[in-house]
C-alpha positions in Angstrom: 3.3 -23.6 -1.4 4.8 -23.7 -4.9 2.1 -26.2 -6.1 -0.6 -24.1 -4.5 0.5 -20.9 -6.2 0.9 -22.8 -9.5 -2.7 -24.0 -9.2 -3.9 -20.5 -8.3 -2.2 -19.0 -11.3 -3.8 -21.7 -13.5 -7.2 -20.9 -12.1 -6.7 -17.2 -12.6 -5.7 -17.8 -16.2 -8.7 -20.1 -16.8 -11.1 -17.5 -15.5 -9.4 -14.5 -17.0 -12.4 -13.5 -19.0 -14.4 -12.9 -15.8 -11.6 -10.9 -14.2 -10.5 -8.7 -17.1 -12.8 -5.9 -16.0 -11.2 -5.6 -12.6 -8.2 -3.3 -12.2 -5.9 -6.1 -11.1 -2.6 -7.5 -12.4 -3.5 -11.1 -13.3 -0.5 -13.4 -13.6 0.1 -14.2 -17.3 2.5 -17.1 -16.9 4.6 -18.9 -14.3 8.4 -18.5 -14.2 10.3 -21.7 -13.6 13.9 -22.1 -12.6 15.3 -25.6 -12.8 11.8 -26.9 -13.4 10.4 -25.3 -10.1 7.9 -22.5 -10.2 9.6 -19.5 -8.6 7.2 -16.7 -9.5 5.0 -15.4 -12.2 4.9 -12.7 -14.9 2.4 -10.0 -15.3 2.3 -7.0 -17.6 4.4 -4.1 -16.4 2.5 -1.4 -14.5 4.1 1.9 -13.9 2.9 3.1 -10.5 3.6 4.0 -6.9 2.5 1.8 -4.0 -0.6 3.1 -2.3 1.3 3.1 1.0 3.6 5.9 -0.4 0.6 7.9 -1.7 -1.2 7.7 1.7 1.9 8.9 3.6 3.0 11.6 1.1 2.2 15.0 2.6 2.4 16.6 -0.9 -0.6 14.6 -2.2 -4.0 16.1 -1.5 -6.5 14.4 0.8 -8.9 14.3 -2.2 -6.5 12.1 -4.2 -6.0 9.9 -1.2 -9.7 9.5 -0.7 -10.2 8.8 -4.4 -7.6 6.0 -4.2 -9.2 4.4 -1.2 -12.6 4.6 -2.9 -11.2 2.7 -5.9 -9.9 0.0 -3.6 -13.4 -0.3 -2.2 -14.9 -0.4 -5.7 -12.5 -3.2 -6.7 -13.6 -5.2 -3.7 -17.3 -4.6 -4.4 -16.8 -5.6 -8.0 -15.2 -8.8 -6.9 -18.3 -9.5 -4.8 -20.5 -8.9 -7.9 -18.3 -11.4 -9.8 -18.7 -13.9 -6.9 -22.5 -13.5 -6.8 -23.0 -13.7 -10.6 -20.6 -16.7 -11.3 -21.2 -19.7 -9.0 -17.9 -21.2 -10.0 -16.2 -18.1 -8.6 -18.1 -17.9 -5.4 -14.9 -18.3 -3.4 -13.0 -15.5 -5.2 -11.2 -13.4 -2.5 -8.1 -11.1 -2.8 -6.6 -12.6 0.4 -3.5 -10.3 0.6 -5.0 -6.9 1.0 -2.7 -4.2 2.3 -1.5 -0.8 1.0 1.6 -2.1 -0.7 -0.5 -4.5 -2.9 -2.1 -1.6 -4.8 -0.3 0.5 -7.3 -1.4 4.0 -8.2 -0.7 5.2 -11.7 0.2 8.8 -12.6 -3.5 9.3 -13.4 -4.4 8.1 -9.9 -5.9 4.8 -11.2 -5.5 2.1 -8.5 -4.4 -1.4 -9.7 -4.4 -4.4 -7.4 -1.2 -6.5 -7.6 0.1 -9.7 -6.0 -3.0 -11.6 -6.8 -1.3 -15.0 -6.8 -2.3 -15.7 -3.2 -6.0 -15.1 -3.8 -8.7 -17.6 -3.0 -10.5 -18.8 -6.2 -12.6 -21.8 -6.9 -11.3 -24.8 -5.0 -7.7 -23.8 -4.4 -5.9 -23.5 -1.1 -5.2 -19.8 -0.7 -1.8 -18.8 0.5 -1.9 -16.7 3.6 -1.1 -13.0 3.0 1.8 -11.4 4.8 -0.4 -9.6 7.3 -2.6 -12.6 8.1 0.4 -14.9 9.0 1.7 -15.4 12.5 4.9 -13.6 13.2 7.1 -16.7 13.1 5.9 -17.4 9.6 6.8 -14.0 8.3 10.5 -14.7 8.9 10.2 -17.9 6.9 8.3 -16.1 4.2 11.0 -13.4 4.0 13.7 -16.0 3.8 11.9 -17.7 0.9 11.7 -14.6 -1.1 15.3 -13.8 -0.4 16.2 -17.2 -1.8 14.1 -16.6 -4.9 15.8 -13.3 -5.6 19.4 -14.5 -5.2 
């Protein structure tokens, strides 16, 4: 999986000019520990996960709807990029869930965790919610090892 993510990060960086208009956090560089890719670095985005916004009773329904519309807009814009750039025809987010969108203080929605996306000819890493249950445990152990 490490080589797949490394390849995906390289493809994202190579195509950054096409993706800069999207409100997403694109990996800027890989982080290696003992020569092995363990993660990636993006610019810091101060925000709250969309999941918290959607469940917070103190946030108006209008703000929640606005956030969800921005997610839809991001996905529509990705479709436009796919249609207008043949070499990006396979660009898909691939790990869409409410914790992979941050909401800024101005209620701007930013997509994060884009390193498992499908782009060009890479092998996309399955997102957490598209994995079988037995793989989630393996995935969680992997991330625990990376953090320690």
